[in-house]
C-alpha positions as CSV (number, residue, x, y, z in Angstrom):
1,M,-114.8,182.7,-238.8
2,S,-111.4,182.1,-237.3
3,A,-111.2,179.1,-234.9
4,L,-109.2,181.4,-232.5
5,H,-112.3,183.5,-232.0
6,V,-114.7,180.7,-230.9
7,G,-115.2,179.8,-227.3
8,L,-117.6,177.3,-225.7
9,G,-118.8,178.0,-222.2
10,F,-120.6,175.6,-219.9
11,D,-122.3,176.1,-216.6
12,T,-123.3,172.9,-214.8
13,G,-125.7,173.7,-212.0
14,G,-127.7,171.5,-209.6
15,T,-130.7,171.4,-212.0
16,Y,-129.7,172.7,-215.4
17,T,-126.6,172.6,-217.5
18,D,-126.2,175.7,-219.8
19,A,-124.0,176.0,-222.9
20,V,-123.1,178.9,-225.1
21,L,-121.0,179.4,-228.2
22,M,-119.4,182.8,-228.5
23,D,-117.4,184.8,-231.0
24,M,-114.8,185.8,-228.5
25,E,-113.4,188.8,-230.4
26,E,-116.8,190.5,-230.8
27,S,-118.3,189.1,-227.5
28,R,-121.3,187.9,-229.4
29,V,-123.5,184.9,-228.5
30,L,-123.7,182.6,-231.5
31,Q,-125.8,179.7,-230.0
32,K,-127.1,178.8,-226.6
33,S,-129.0,176.0,-225.0
34,K,-130.1,174.5,-221.7
35,A,-130.6,170.8,-220.6
36,L,-131.3,169.1,-217.3
37,T,-128.2,168.2,-215.2
38,T,-128.0,164.5,-214.9
39,R,-126.3,163.9,-211.6
40,D,-125.9,160.1,-212.0
41,D,-124.0,160.7,-215.3
42,L,-123.1,164.4,-215.8
43,S,-122.0,163.7,-219.4
44,V,-125.6,163.1,-220.5
45,G,-126.8,166.6,-219.5
46,I,-123.7,168.1,-221.0
47,R,-124.1,166.2,-224.2
48,N,-127.8,167.2,-224.4
49,T,-126.9,170.9,-224.4
50,L,-124.9,170.5,-227.7
51,V,-127.5,168.5,-229.6
52,G,-128.7,171.6,-231.6
53,F,-125.4,173.3,-232.1
54,D,-123.6,173.6,-235.4
55,K,-121.2,170.6,-235.4
56,E,-118.8,172.3,-237.8
57,L,-118.6,175.3,-235.6
58,L,-118.0,173.1,-232.6
59,K,-114.9,171.7,-234.3
60,K,-113.5,175.2,-234.5
61,V,-113.7,175.8,-230.7
62,A,-110.3,176.9,-229.4
63,M,-111.2,176.8,-225.7
64,V,-113.8,175.3,-223.5
65,S,-114.5,177.0,-220.1
66,L,-116.7,175.6,-217.4
67,S,-118.4,177.2,-214.3
68,S,-120.3,175.1,-211.9
69,T,-122.2,175.2,-208.6
70,L,-121.6,171.6,-207.9
71,A,-118.8,172.3,-205.4
72,T,-120.9,174.9,-203.6
73,N,-124.0,172.7,-203.7
74,S,-122.1,169.7,-202.3
75,I,-120.9,171.8,-199.3
76,V,-124.3,173.4,-198.7
77,E,-126.0,169.9,-198.9
78,G,-123.3,168.2,-196.8
79,K,-122.2,165.9,-199.7
80,G,-118.8,164.7,-200.8
81,C,-116.4,161.8,-200.5
82,R,-115.0,160.2,-197.4
83,V,-112.1,162.1,-195.8
84,G,-109.4,161.1,-193.4
85,L,-108.0,164.1,-191.3
86,I,-104.6,164.3,-189.6
87,C,-104.1,167.2,-187.3
88,V,-100.6,168.1,-186.0
89,G,-100.1,169.8,-182.7
90,E,-103.7,171.0,-182.3
91,E,-107.1,169.4,-182.1
92,F,-109.8,170.4,-184.7
93,E,-113.3,171.4,-183.7
94,M,-114.9,169.1,-186.2
95,S,-117.2,171.8,-187.5
96,V,-117.3,170.0,-190.9
97,P,-117.9,166.3,-191.5
98,V,-114.8,164.1,-191.2
99,D,-115.1,160.3,-191.5
100,L,-111.9,159.4,-189.5
101,H,-109.4,161.6,-187.8
102,A,-106.3,161.6,-185.6
103,T,-104.2,164.2,-183.8
104,V,-100.4,163.6,-183.5
105,A,-97.6,165.6,-181.9
106,G,-95.8,168.3,-183.8
107,G,-96.2,171.9,-184.9
108,H,-94.4,175.2,-185.0
109,D,-94.5,178.7,-183.4
110,L,-95.1,182.1,-185.0
111,D,-91.4,182.3,-186.0
112,G,-91.5,179.0,-187.8
113,N,-89.5,177.1,-185.1
114,E,-90.5,173.5,-184.3
115,T,-92.3,173.4,-180.9
116,S,-92.6,169.6,-180.8
117,K,-91.1,166.8,-182.8
118,L,-93.4,165.3,-185.4
119,D,-94.8,161.9,-184.4
120,E,-94.4,160.2,-187.8
121,D,-94.9,156.7,-186.3
122,S,-98.4,157.5,-185.0
123,A,-99.3,159.3,-188.2
124,R,-98.2,156.3,-190.3
125,A,-100.1,153.8,-188.1
126,F,-103.3,155.9,-188.5
127,M,-102.8,156.1,-192.3
128,L,-102.6,152.3,-192.5
129,S,-105.9,152.1,-190.6
130,L,-107.5,154.2,-193.3
131,K,-107.1,151.8,-196.1
132,D,-110.3,151.3,-198.1
133,K,-112.2,153.6,-195.6
134,V,-111.6,157.0,-197.1
135,D,-111.1,158.6,-200.5
136,G,-108.9,161.5,-199.6
137,I,-106.5,162.8,-196.9
138,S,-106.4,166.3,-195.3
139,I,-103.2,167.2,-193.4
140,N,-103.1,170.3,-191.2
141,S,-100.3,171.3,-188.9
142,Y,-100.4,174.1,-186.3
143,L,-98.9,177.3,-187.8
144,S,-97.8,175.4,-191.0
145,V,-98.1,178.8,-192.8
146,R,-95.0,179.8,-190.9
147,N,-93.2,176.5,-191.6
148,P,-94.8,173.8,-193.8
149,D,-92.2,171.1,-193.0
150,H,-94.5,168.8,-190.9
151,E,-97.3,168.9,-193.4
152,L,-95.0,168.1,-196.3
153,R,-93.4,165.2,-194.5
154,L,-96.7,163.7,-193.7
155,K,-97.9,164.2,-197.3
156,R,-95.0,162.2,-198.6
157,I,-95.8,159.4,-196.2
158,A,-99.5,159.4,-197.1
159,K,-98.7,159.2,-200.8
160,E,-96.4,156.2,-200.2
161,T,-98.8,154.5,-197.8
162,L,-102.2,155.1,-199.4
163,G,-101.8,156.6,-202.9
164,L,-104.8,158.7,-202.4
165,P,-105.3,162.5,-203.1
166,V,-103.6,164.4,-200.3
167,V,-104.1,168.1,-199.5
168,C,-102.2,170.2,-197.0
169,G,-103.6,173.3,-195.3
170,H,-100.6,175.6,-196.3
171,E,-101.2,174.7,-200.0
172,L,-104.6,176.4,-199.9
173,S,-104.0,179.4,-197.8
174,S,-101.1,181.5,-196.4
175,S,-103.3,183.1,-193.7
176,L,-103.3,182.5,-190.0
177,G,-106.3,180.7,-188.7
178,Y,-105.7,177.0,-188.0
179,H,-109.4,176.2,-187.8
180,E,-110.4,178.0,-191.0
181,R,-107.5,176.5,-192.8
182,T,-108.4,173.0,-191.7
183,V,-112.1,173.5,-192.7
184,T,-110.8,174.6,-196.2
185,S,-108.5,171.6,-196.6
186,V,-111.2,169.1,-195.5
187,M,-113.7,170.6,-197.9
188,N,-111.1,170.5,-200.6
189,S,-110.5,166.7,-200.1
190,R,-114.3,166.1,-200.1
191,L,-114.6,167.8,-203.4
192,I,-111.9,166.1,-205.4
193,P,-114.0,163.2,-206.8
194,I,-116.9,165.6,-207.5
195,I,-114.8,167.9,-209.6
196,K,-113.0,165.0,-211.3
197,D,-116.3,163.5,-212.3
198,L,-117.4,166.8,-213.7
199,M,-114.3,167.4,-215.8
200,D,-114.2,163.8,-217.0
201,S,-117.8,164.2,-218.2
202,V,-117.0,167.4,-220.1
203,K,-113.9,165.8,-221.7
204,K,-115.9,162.7,-222.7
205,V,-118.4,164.9,-224.6
206,M,-115.6,167.0,-226.1
207,L,-114.1,163.8,-227.6
208,E,-117.5,162.7,-229.0
209,Y,-117.9,166.1,-230.8
210,D,-114.3,166.2,-231.9
211,I,-113.6,169.4,-229.9
212,K,-109.8,169.6,-229.6
213,A,-109.3,172.4,-227.1
214,P,-108.0,172.9,-223.6
215,L,-110.6,172.8,-220.7
216,M,-110.6,175.7,-218.3
217,I,-112.5,176.0,-214.9
218,V,-113.8,179.2,-213.4
219,K,-112.6,180.0,-209.9
220,G,-114.6,181.6,-207.1
221,D,-113.0,185.0,-207.8
222,G,-114.2,185.0,-211.5
223,S,-110.8,184.1,-212.9
224,I,-110.1,180.8,-214.7
225,M,-107.7,177.9,-214.3
226,S,-106.7,174.8,-216.2
227,E,-108.3,171.4,-215.4
228,H,-105.1,170.2,-213.9
229,V,-105.0,173.0,-211.3
230,A,-108.7,172.5,-210.6
231,L,-108.1,168.9,-209.7
232,E,-105.5,169.8,-207.2
233,R,-107.4,172.7,-205.7
234,P,-111.2,172.0,-206.3
235,I,-112.0,174.2,-203.3
236,E,-111.2,177.2,-205.4
237,T,-114.2,176.4,-207.6
238,I,-116.6,177.1,-204.8
239,L,-118.8,180.0,-205.9
240,S,-117.6,179.4,-209.4
241,G,-121.1,179.6,-210.9
242,P,-122.1,182.8,-209.2
243,A,-118.7,184.4,-209.8
244,A,-119.2,183.6,-213.5
245,S,-122.7,185.1,-213.3
246,L,-121.3,188.4,-212.1
247,I,-118.9,188.5,-215.0
248,G,-121.6,187.5,-217.4
249,A,-124.1,190.0,-216.0
250,K,-121.7,192.9,-216.5
251,M,-121.1,191.8,-220.1
252,L,-124.8,191.4,-220.9
253,T,-125.9,194.7,-219.4
254,G,-122.9,197.0,-219.5
255,R,-123.8,198.1,-216.0
256,N,-120.9,198.6,-213.6
257,D,-123.1,198.8,-210.4
258,A,-125.9,196.4,-209.6
259,V,-127.1,193.8,-207.2
260,V,-126.9,190.4,-209.0
261,M,-129.2,187.6,-207.9
262,D,-128.6,184.2,-209.6
263,M,-131.3,181.7,-208.8
264,G,-130.7,178.2,-209.8
265,G,-132.3,174.9,-208.9
266,T,-130.3,174.4,-205.7
267,T,-129.1,177.8,-204.5
268,L,-129.6,181.5,-204.5
269,D,-126.4,183.4,-205.0
270,I,-126.2,187.2,-204.5
271,G,-123.3,189.4,-205.4
272,I,-122.7,193.0,-206.0
273,L,-120.9,194.7,-208.9
274,R,-119.1,197.8,-207.8
275,N,-117.3,199.9,-210.5
276,G,-117.5,196.9,-212.8
277,F,-115.9,194.3,-210.5
278,P,-117.1,191.9,-207.9
279,R,-115.7,192.6,-204.4
280,L,-113.3,189.9,-203.3
281,E,-113.6,188.5,-199.7
282,K,-110.0,188.4,-198.6
283,E,-110.9,186.8,-195.3
284,G,-112.2,183.9,-197.1
285,A,-115.6,182.8,-198.5
286,I,-118.3,181.7,-196.2
287,I,-120.1,178.6,-197.5
288,G,-122.8,176.8,-195.6
289,G,-122.1,179.0,-192.6
290,K,-118.5,178.0,-192.5
291,R,-115.6,180.4,-193.0
292,T,-113.0,179.1,-195.5
293,R,-109.7,180.5,-196.5
294,V,-110.5,180.7,-200.2
295,M,-110.4,184.2,-201.7
296,A,-113.5,184.5,-203.8
297,A,-116.0,187.0,-204.9
298,E,-118.1,188.2,-201.8
299,I,-121.2,186.2,-202.7
300,S,-124.0,185.2,-200.3
301,T,-125.1,181.6,-201.0
302,S,-128.2,180.1,-199.5
303,G,-130.1,176.9,-200.1
304,I,-133.2,178.4,-201.8
305,G,-133.8,177.6,-205.5
306,G,-136.3,176.3,-207.9
307,D,-135.8,172.8,-206.6
308,S,-135.8,173.5,-202.9
309,R,-137.8,171.0,-200.8
310,I,-141.3,172.0,-199.7
311,I,-142.6,170.1,-196.7
312,V,-146.0,170.2,-195.1
313,N,-145.8,168.3,-191.8
314,G,-149.2,168.3,-190.2
315,S,-150.2,171.9,-190.9
316,K,-146.7,173.3,-190.7
317,F,-145.1,174.6,-193.9
318,L,-141.3,174.3,-194.4
319,L,-139.0,175.4,-197.2
320,E,-135.8,173.4,-196.8
321,P,-132.3,174.1,-198.3
322,V,-132.1,170.6,-199.9
323,R,-132.4,170.0,-203.6
324,V,-135.0,167.5,-204.7
325,M,-136.0,166.6,-208.2
326,P,-139.3,168.3,-209.0
327,L,-142.3,166.0,-209.4
328,C,-143.1,167.5,-212.8
329,I,-139.7,166.5,-214.1
330,A,-139.7,163.1,-212.4
331,A,-143.2,162.2,-213.8
332,S,-141.9,163.0,-217.3
333,Q,-139.1,160.5,-216.7
334,W,-141.1,157.8,-214.9
335,P,-144.8,158.0,-216.1
336,Q,-145.7,155.3,-213.5
337,L,-145.5,158.0,-210.8
338,L,-148.6,159.9,-212.2
339,P,-151.3,157.3,-211.1
340,R,-149.7,156.9,-207.7
341,L,-149.7,160.7,-207.2
342,R,-153.3,160.8,-208.3
343,E,-154.1,158.4,-205.5
344,V,-152.0,160.4,-203.0
345,A,-154.0,163.5,-203.9
346,S,-157.1,162.0,-202.3
347,I,-155.5,161.0,-198.9
348,R,-154.2,162.9,-196.0
349,S,-150.8,161.9,-194.6
350,R,-150.1,161.4,-190.9
351,F,-148.0,163.8,-188.9
352,S,-144.2,163.0,-188.5
353,P,-142.7,163.9,-185.1
354,E,-141.1,167.3,-185.0
355,S,-138.2,165.9,-183.1
356,M,-137.3,163.8,-186.2
357,D,-134.5,164.8,-188.5
358,V,-136.1,166.8,-191.2
359,N,-134.4,164.7,-193.9
360,N,-136.3,161.6,-192.6
361,I,-139.8,163.2,-192.4
362,V,-142.1,160.9,-194.4
363,Q,-144.0,162.7,-197.2
364,D,-146.4,160.7,-199.4
365,T,-145.5,163.1,-202.2
366,E,-141.8,162.3,-202.0
367,F,-140.1,159.4,-203.8
368,F,-136.6,158.1,-203.9
369,V,-134.5,156.6,-206.8
370,K,-131.0,155.1,-206.7
371,L,-128.1,157.2,-208.1
372,K,-125.0,155.0,-207.4
373,D,-123.3,152.5,-205.2
374,I,-120.5,153.5,-202.8
375,K,-118.2,150.8,-201.6
376,N,-117.5,150.2,-197.9
377,V,-120.5,152.2,-196.6
378,L,-122.1,150.6,-193.6
379,L,-125.9,150.4,-194.2
380,S,-128.6,148.7,-192.2
381,N,-130.5,145.7,-193.7
382,E,-133.5,148.0,-194.2
383,D,-131.4,150.6,-196.1
384,T,-129.8,148.0,-198.3
385,A,-133.2,146.6,-199.2
386,L,-134.5,150.1,-200.0
387,L,-131.5,150.8,-202.2
388,E,-132.2,147.6,-204.2
389,L,-135.9,148.4,-204.4
390,V,-135.4,151.9,-205.9
391,S,-132.6,150.9,-208.3
392,K,-135.1,150.7,-211.2
393,E,-137.9,153.2,-210.4
394,P,-138.8,155.6,-207.6
395,F,-140.8,154.6,-204.5
396,S,-142.1,156.6,-201.5
397,L,-141.1,155.5,-198.1
398,R,-144.6,154.3,-197.3
399,E,-144.6,152.2,-200.6
400,A,-141.2,150.9,-199.8
401,G,-142.2,150.0,-196.2
402,S,-145.2,148.2,-197.4
403,K,-143.3,146.2,-200.0
404,L,-140.4,145.3,-197.6
405,G,-142.6,144.8,-194.5
406,V,-140.9,147.4,-192.3
407,H,-142.0,150.8,-190.8
408,P,-141.3,153.7,-193.2
409,F,-139.4,155.5,-190.3
410,S,-136.9,152.6,-190.4
411,F,-135.0,154.0,-193.4
412,N,-132.1,156.4,-192.9
413,V,-132.6,158.2,-196.2
414,G,-130.8,161.2,-194.9
415,K,-127.5,159.3,-194.8
416,M,-127.8,157.8,-198.3
417,E,-129.0,161.1,-199.7
418,G,-126.0,162.9,-198.1
419,L,-123.6,160.4,-199.7
420,G,-125.3,160.9,-203.1
421,M,-126.5,157.3,-203.2
422,I,-130.2,158.2,-203.7
423,Q,-132.1,161.1,-205.2
424,R,-135.1,162.6,-203.5
425,I,-138.1,163.6,-205.6
426,G,-140.7,166.0,-204.2
427,L,-142.7,169.2,-204.3
428,T,-140.7,172.3,-205.2
429,P,-141.1,175.9,-206.2
430,T,-140.8,174.7,-209.8
431,D,-143.9,172.5,-209.2
432,L,-145.8,175.5,-207.9
433,L,-145.3,177.3,-211.2
434,H,-146.4,174.2,-213.1
435,A,-149.5,173.7,-211.0
436,E,-150.3,177.4,-211.4
437,G,-149.7,177.2,-215.2
438,S,-147.4,180.2,-215.3
439,Y,-144.4,178.0,-216.3
440,V,-145.0,174.6,-217.8
441,E,-142.2,172.6,-219.4
442,Y,-142.8,169.2,-217.9
443,D,-145.8,167.2,-216.5
444,K,-148.2,169.7,-214.9
445,N,-150.6,167.1,-213.5
446,A,-147.9,165.6,-211.2
447,S,-147.4,169.0,-209.6
448,L,-151.2,169.5,-209.3
449,Y,-151.7,166.2,-207.5
450,A,-149.0,167.0,-205.0
451,V,-150.5,170.5,-204.4
452,T,-153.9,169.0,-203.9
453,H,-152.5,166.7,-201.3
454,Q,-150.5,169.3,-199.4
455,S,-153.1,172.0,-199.6
456,G,-155.6,169.6,-197.9
457,K,-153.3,169.2,-195.0
458,M,-153.2,172.9,-194.5
459,G,-157.0,173.4,-194.9
460,M,-156.6,175.4,-198.1
461,T,-157.8,175.2,-201.7
462,E,-155.2,174.5,-204.3
463,S,-155.0,178.2,-205.5
464,Q,-154.7,179.4,-201.9
465,F,-151.9,177.0,-201.2
466,I,-150.0,178.0,-204.4
467,E,-150.3,181.7,-203.5
468,F,-149.3,181.1,-199.9
469,A,-146.3,178.9,-200.9
470,K,-145.2,181.4,-203.7
471,N,-145.3,184.2,-201.2
472,K,-143.1,182.2,-198.8
473,V,-140.6,181.7,-201.6
474,V,-140.5,185.4,-202.5
475,D,-140.3,186.4,-198.9
476,K,-137.3,184.0,-198.5
477,L,-135.6,185.5,-201.5
478,A,-136.2,189.0,-200.2
479,E,-134.9,188.0,-196.8
480,E,-131.7,186.6,-198.2
481,L,-131.2,189.8,-200.3
482,L,-131.5,192.0,-197.2
483,R,-129.1,189.8,-195.2
484,K,-126.5,190.2,-198.0
485,L,-127.0,194.0,-198.1
486,F,-126.8,194.3,-194.3
487,F,-123.5,192.4,-194.4
488,E,-122.2,194.7,-197.1
489,E,-123.2,197.7,-195.1
490,T,-122.1,196.6,-191.6
491,G,-119.6,193.8,-192.1
492,T,-121.6,191.5,-189.7
493,M,-124.0,188.7,-190.3
494,N,-125.5,189.0,-186.8
495,I,-129.1,190.4,-186.9
496,D,-130.6,191.1,-183.5
497,A,-134.3,191.0,-182.6
498,V,-134.8,194.7,-183.6
499,G,-133.0,194.2,-186.9
500,L,-135.0,191.1,-187.6
501,D,-138.3,192.9,-186.9
502,L,-137.4,195.8,-189.2
503,M,-136.3,193.4,-191.9
504,R,-139.6,191.4,-191.8
505,K,-141.7,194.6,-191.7
506,S,-139.9,195.9,-194.8
507,I,-140.5,192.5,-196.6
508,S,-144.1,192.1,-195.7
509,R,-144.9,195.9,-195.9
510,Q,-147.2,195.4,-192.9
511,S,-147.4,198.0,-190.2
512,G,-146.7,197.3,-186.6
513,L,-148.4,198.9,-183.6
514,D,-146.7,202.2,-184.1
515,Y,-144.4,202.1,-187.1
516,E,-143.6,200.5,-190.4
517,C,-140.4,200.0,-192.3
518,V,-139.6,200.6,-196.0
519,I,-136.2,199.8,-197.5
520,R,-135.3,200.9,-201.0
521,L,-132.4,199.8,-203.1
522,N,-130.2,202.5,-204.6
523,K,-128.9,200.3,-207.4
524,P,-130.8,198.0,-209.9
525,L,-131.5,194.4,-209.3
526,M,-130.1,192.1,-212.0
527,G,-131.5,188.6,-212.5
528,I,-129.6,185.6,-213.8
529,G,-131.1,182.2,-214.3
530,A,-134.4,180.7,-215.5
531,P,-137.3,181.2,-214.9
532,V,-136.3,184.2,-212.6
533,G,-139.0,186.2,-214.3
534,A,-141.5,184.3,-212.1
535,W,-139.9,185.4,-208.8
536,F,-137.7,188.5,-209.1
537,P,-140.3,191.1,-210.2
538,Q,-142.0,190.7,-206.8
539,V,-138.7,191.0,-205.0
540,A,-137.8,194.2,-207.0
541,K,-141.2,195.6,-206.2
542,K,-140.8,195.1,-202.5
543,F,-137.6,197.3,-202.6
544,E,-138.8,199.8,-205.2
545,T,-135.9,199.2,-207.6
546,E,-135.3,198.7,-211.3
547,L,-135.2,195.0,-212.4
548,L,-132.8,194.0,-215.2
549,L,-133.5,190.8,-217.0
550,P,-131.2,191.1,-220.0
551,E,-131.3,188.9,-223.2
552,H,-129.4,185.7,-222.7
553,S,-129.7,186.1,-218.9
554,E,-130.8,182.4,-218.6
555,V,-127.2,181.4,-219.7
556,G,-125.4,184.3,-218.0
557,N,-123.1,181.9,-216.1
558,A,-122.0,180.1,-219.2
559,I,-121.2,183.5,-220.9
560,G,-119.2,184.6,-217.9
561,A,-117.3,181.3,-218.0
562,V,-115.6,182.2,-221.3
563,T,-114.8,185.9,-220.5
564,G,-112.5,185.6,-217.5
565,S,-108.7,186.0,-217.1
566,I,-106.2,183.6,-215.5
567,V,-105.0,185.0,-212.2
568,E,-102.6,183.4,-209.7
569,S,-101.6,185.2,-206.5
570,M,-99.4,184.7,-203.5
571,D,-98.8,186.5,-200.2
572,I,-95.3,186.6,-198.7
573,L,-94.9,187.7,-195.0
574,I,-91.7,189.5,-193.9
575,K,-91.1,190.1,-190.2
576,P,-88.0,191.9,-188.7
577,S,-85.9,189.8,-186.5
578,V,-86.4,190.1,-182.8
579,G,-85.1,193.5,-181.5
580,E,-84.5,195.0,-184.9
581,N,-87.9,196.5,-185.6
582,A,-86.7,200.1,-185.3
583,L,-83.7,199.7,-187.6
584,D,-83.8,201.2,-191.1
585,D,-82.9,197.9,-192.8
586,P,-83.2,195.1,-190.3
587,S,-82.5,191.4,-190.8
588,C,-85.7,189.5,-191.5
589,I,-87.5,186.2,-191.6
590,V,-89.5,185.5,-194.8
591,F,-92.5,183.2,-194.5
592,A,-93.7,181.8,-197.9
593,P,-95.7,178.9,-199.1
594,F,-92.4,177.5,-200.6
595,G,-90.4,177.8,-197.3
596,R,-89.0,179.9,-194.4
597,F,-85.9,182.0,-195.1
598,E,-83.7,184.2,-192.9
599,I,-82.3,187.2,-194.8
600,E,-79.8,189.8,-193.6
601,K,-81.6,193.0,-194.8
602,L,-85.2,194.0,-195.3
603,S,-84.5,195.6,-198.7
604,E,-83.0,192.3,-199.9
605,A,-85.9,190.3,-198.4
606,E,-88.4,192.4,-200.3
607,V,-86.6,191.9,-203.6
608,F,-86.2,188.2,-202.8
609,A,-90.0,187.9,-202.1
610,V,-91.0,189.6,-205.3
611,N,-88.6,187.6,-207.5
612,E,-89.2,184.2,-205.9
613,A,-93.0,184.6,-205.6
614,G,-93.0,185.9,-209.2
615,K,-91.4,182.7,-210.4
616,H,-93.9,180.6,-208.5
617,V,-97.1,182.5,-209.6
618,S,-95.8,182.7,-213.2
619,E,-95.3,178.9,-213.3
620,R,-98.8,178.4,-211.8
621,A,-100.3,180.8,-214.4
622,R,-98.6,179.0,-217.2
623,K,-99.8,175.7,-215.8
624,A,-103.3,177.2,-215.7
625,G,-103.0,177.9,-219.4
626,A,-102.0,181.6,-219.5
627,D,-99.7,183.3,-222.0
628,H,-98.1,186.8,-222.1
629,I,-98.2,186.9,-218.3
630,E,-98.0,190.2,-216.5
631,I,-96.5,190.2,-213.0
632,R,-97.8,192.7,-210.5
633,S,-96.7,193.2,-206.9
634,K,-98.1,195.2,-204.0
635,K,-96.5,196.0,-200.6
636,L,-98.3,196.6,-197.4
637,E,-96.4,197.7,-194.4
638,K,-97.8,197.5,-190.8
639,K,-96.1,200.0,-188.5
640,V,-96.9,201.4,-185.0
641,G,-95.9,204.7,-183.5
642,L,-93.4,204.9,-180.6
643,G,-95.7,207.1,-178.5
644,E,-95.8,210.7,-177.4
645,G,-92.4,212.4,-177.2
646,Y,-90.8,209.9,-179.7
647,D,-90.2,210.3,-183.3
648,G,-90.7,207.7,-186.0
649,R,-92.6,204.4,-186.3
650,I,-91.4,200.8,-186.0
651,L,-92.1,198.1,-188.5
652,I,-94.2,195.1,-187.4
653,E,-94.4,193.3,-190.7
654,T,-94.5,193.6,-194.4
655,I,-96.8,191.7,-196.7
656,I,-95.8,191.4,-200.4
657,T,-98.6,190.3,-202.7
658,V,-97.4,189.0,-206.1
659,T,-99.9,188.4,-208.8
660,A,-99.6,186.9,-212.3
661,V,-102.4,187.8,-214.7
662,G,-102.9,186.7,-218.3
663,K,-105.5,185.7,-220.9
664,P,-105.8,182.1,-222.0
665,R,-103.2,181.6,-224.8
666,Q,-106.0,180.6,-227.2
667,F,-107.6,184.1,-227.0
668,L,-105.0,186.8,-227.3
669,F,-106.4,189.7,-229.4
670,K,-104.7,193.0,-230.1
671,D,-105.4,195.6,-227.5
672,T,-107.1,193.0,-225.2
673,E,-107.7,194.5,-221.8
674,I,-107.0,192.2,-218.9
675,L,-109.7,192.9,-216.4
676,Y,-109.0,192.1,-212.8
């Protein structure tokens, strides 16, 4: 077999890391495997996926491609590095976490003219105050998409002053929307060390296995980019995993139209294939309820997965969008947990106040273990002592409180968990399957003890609790599916009281006083992930639709990771000069990510936009690893009529979209079709 035809795909999720070796010319799976993702050292989980692979075949790999949910999961879970934010000319609403921020004078108007002189002195002073307090800088100037000068000047100062990763809002989006652009750049800064850690882990294992091949990363639109581009723009990897699952699902089933549900350990991702392609959300992906300016496949992501946190507080059942390590897995790693869980099974925990932050609710079935240290993080004496205690083995908060002589409510585990310093262990949907016996891969007894404890608090038998909790999981999956379908149909995420009632009646199939509601899907439901067979049949049954669980679906993301194209795109805005809208060939202002230009004629401006943008996207595509690049351009004119009694229409603006498309230079076959 020719080395040019062998590709290695990885998908690193919150719980499992998948790997697949493929014959790229024949689109045939050669070998596949799964291993637990090891968040404290990602290379361990990646290495474990390759243990059973043919080592000689691995040496012939010509390209490695990686998809991951780590970026998405980090945003959903509120995790990431420390970010310093500098705003120019406009305050930010602080709708995403920022460690330190400042607003300085500056900014431009819609025509790209400077409205206020940039206050470099204040910005420089703030940057100096950030030393050793943040890990990345986000710079956002008002209307920088019309003139990026102020952002670029501050970026140069930040590089000279701090030497940290710096991202500007205009580098990530050319769309108006100061708030959304700032959200995007802050998220990007928070993700840089997470993506770097992931790529370093993959490259470490590649070196060990003598794999001499370039590393590619899947973007949120299903296309791929080089590791160097991913490190500059990690925000574009959000929804990478589910985008890869859509590409993989199409390849595995040959279906062009389907609802694809990808259930991992941390998140549920739902996307829809239409005519063989995922629909792209040009307004920007919504992650964790926040609108970004990242063009990605229109995928709904929610925090429900096999490792979602199950809480019973008093008699109240909660299913929380926080990933915890399942007890069955933890007990396999730390056998000393089993006798402690056996003891917990016979006691009944006290109630935690409902006003308490849900992350700090004390559960006797939950334990914590240290992941890593982070420098310059202010911790209380109690939290420092807890971190030291759990550095070797897990402890519950009550156990820790007893050993350290403090009340278990004294620990701020939510803060340390959010920073990735500790890992929570607890009851999950995966444990329900182990306790039931329908899916057993790890320590079943650990799950059973926790179920005994929690069922007692709710006045149920173990079997009653398992059935009740499983139904809650299925209902949550069905609810998230309907929310996605409603959004696709109506374009809104707002569900009023009537809509909510109809949705819940359709899920429960229970009649109300005078009516009932049945919703049927008109396309098949396709499952990606493992073990989705335990959950999705019930979901498909609720909506009376066909369920597709194709062979290799458990590694569908990894398959999708090695079948994408390289795509780089850029939008250029052209606006007629003031008073010249009605002319046939008016003078224009061109607004581009690479600058603002005044050009005498519209016709010349359009040619300039296509040529210059073509050079930039071609260079970006080559940097991303593409060869035989095809340049495509599209023109959209916005015009308005002059009114009744007048002939003609006047031009408001023209948007030129220039796209470079190519396959990775390692895999160029004859008659290869570039799908995008």
